[in-house]
N, C-alpha and C positions, 0 to 999 in steps of 0.2 A: 504494500500500500504506500503510495507516494504521499508525502506531507509537504504542504506549502510552507516555505520559510516565513517566519514571522519577523520580517525586517522592520527596523524602525525607520519611519519616513516622516517628513514634515507633512502633517495632515492638510496644510493649506496648499500644498503643491501636487497632491495626487488625488485621483478620483476616489471618493468614499466607496469602499468595497462592501456592499451589502451581503456578499457571500462569505464574508469573514466569520470567524468563530467567536468574536468578542460578544459575549452575552450582554454586556452593558449597553449595547446598541438597542436591545429590546426595551430597556428602561427609558432610554431617550425617546424612542418611538411612542411608548405608552404615555410619557409625560406630555408629548406634543398633542396627542389625542385628548388627554385629560384637560389640558389648558384650553384647547380649542373648544371643546364641548362646554366647559365651564364659562368661558368668557363670551361665547356666542349664544348662550342658552336663551337670551331674551330677544333674539332676532326673529322677526316675523315678516313675511312678505318681502323677502330679499330678492333682488334681481342681480345676478352676476353679469358683469360686463367684461368681456375678454377682448384683447387686441394687442397689437405690437407695442413694445416698449420703445421702439426706435422712431416712432412718428413724432415730429416736432410740433410745437404749438401753432405754427402757421400752416400745418397740413390740413386740407379740407376735412379729413376724417377725424382729426383731433377736435376740430371745431364742432363737427356734428356729434361727436361723443359727449362733449360738454352739454350740447343742447338736449340730447337724448336723456342723459342722466338728470339734468335740471328738470325736465318734464316729469320724469318718473318720481324724483324726490318731492316735487311739488304735490304729487298725489299720494304721498306717504308710503312709497316703496323705499326700502333700505338698499342703497347701492353697495354692492360687494365687488371688489376688484382684487387683482394680484398685488396691489400696493406700490407698484413701481412707477416708472415714467411713461411717457407716450400716452397711449389710449387709457391706461390705468389711471394716470394722473388726471387726464381730462375728465374721466367719469367721477372720480372723487371731487374734482373741482366743481362739476355741475351740481353735486349735492351741496357743497359748501356755499354756492351762490344762492341756494334756497335756505341757508342756515340749518341744514339737516345733517344728521350724523351719517357717516358712511364707514365701511369696513375696508381695511387693507390687509390681505393675507400675503404677507411678504415671504420671499424665499431667498435663502442664501445661495448666491451664484458668484462665480469668479469674475463676471462682468455684467454690465447692463443694469442689474437690480440695485437700486437705491430707493429707499422709501420716499414717496412724495409727501409733501407737507399738508395735503388737503384731507387725508384720512383722519378720522377722529377716534376710531377703534383700530388699533394696530396690533397684529400678531406676527410672530416670526417663526418660520418653519425651516427645517433642514431637509425634510423629505417631501418630495413632490406628492407621493401617494397620500400622505396625511393631509396635506393642503387641499388636494382635490376632493377628499371626503367632505371637508368643510364647505367648499363651494356647493356641492350637491345637497348636503344636509340642510343648509339654511337658505336655499334658493327656491323660488317657485317659477322662475323663468330665466333664460339665458339670452343675452344679446352678444352676438359675435361681430365685432368690428374687424377690419382688415388686420391680419397678423400672420405670424410665421408658424413654425412647427408646434409651439406651445398652444397657440390658439386652435390649430387643427386638432391637436390631441384632445383639448377640452371639448371641442365641438363633437368629435366622433365618440368620445367617451359618454357624453350625455345621451347620444342616440343609442349607444349600446345598452346603457342602463335602462332606458325606456323599452327598448326592443325585448330585453330579457326580463322585464317586469321587476326590476330591482328598485325602481323608484316610481312614484306617481308620474303620469304624463305631465309634461310641461312644455310650453312653447320655446322653440329655439329660433330666434330671429336673427337672420344674417343681414347685416346692414351694409349696403353697397353692392348693387347689381353688377357694376363693372368689375369689381374684385371677385365676388362669389359666383357670378353667373356661369363661368366655365366649369367650375367644380360641381356645382349643383346639376348642370346639364349632364356631366359625366355620370354622376350618381343616378340620375333619373333614367339614363339610357343604358350605359354599359352594365352597371350592377344589376339592373332589372333584367336586361337581356341575358346575362349569365345566370340569372335566378339565384344569386347569392344573397339577395334581400327580397322582401316582399313590397309591393307598391304601397301598402298601408304603413310600412315603416317610415315613410316620408310625411305622414300626416301632420307631424308636429313641427316641420320645418317651414318657416316663412322667410321670404326675402323681400326687402324693401329699401327704398331710399328716403323714406319719409319718417322723421321722428314722431310725428303725430300718430302714424300707423303703429309704431312700436308701442306707444302708450295705449292705444285702443286695444291691441292684442293682449297686453298685460292686464288691463282693467277687466276685460272679459274673462281672462283666466282666473283672476283673483276672485271674481264672483263665483265661479265654478269651484274654486278651492275652498272658499268659505262654506259652501254647501257640503262639500266632502268632509270637512272637519266636523260639521254638525252631525253627520250621519255615520261617521266611522265607528266600527266596532274593533276592539283590541285584536281579534283574530283576523282582521282584514289588513292590519298594518303591513306595509312593505318594509323591506330590510333597511333602507336608508330613509 
């Protein structure tokens, strides 16, 4: 049996190896879950807004993200972001313009991620999978602004969780038809053609360029969600 050498490395300069045998990592993971559930327990009607950290304040989508978040916050939705710059900053800023609280779920990264100053409730995570549970657990809807791999990961994970009935259905609004149109067309044609998804798996995806439509979709869903909360039985609860 081969044994991996337990070399001493500067943890800031190497990739964190989750396959390692250091059992203390389990305690760190548990502590992140515990802190997240404890500090976010009062969040209701959260909307997670995803998007690139690289977009600047003069980018049209940054400006639209501010507008979308401001509209949602004005109607008592809690804005939840990844806490960094770009679209995340824009969304937290939109809530701040309405003097509303918003959440930043910050992640430790070697570059890009620095907490923006607009978040009022700030949490820090080392592990992406813990952070993503918090997005799902405390959101009743997602808004996907233009973004890279992280945004795509969050988009497809939300669809996977709904497809597999691990979470209640929620709207996933893709903002920006010029950005998302090609991907959505591929999903609607190629994936359906190869029968690797079902047509009704796409029922919860909406695409728009109108902040008012985002608000309308989320208001309608909130009314549905309120009715579900009133009628839920303990044995009907989903996993997350």
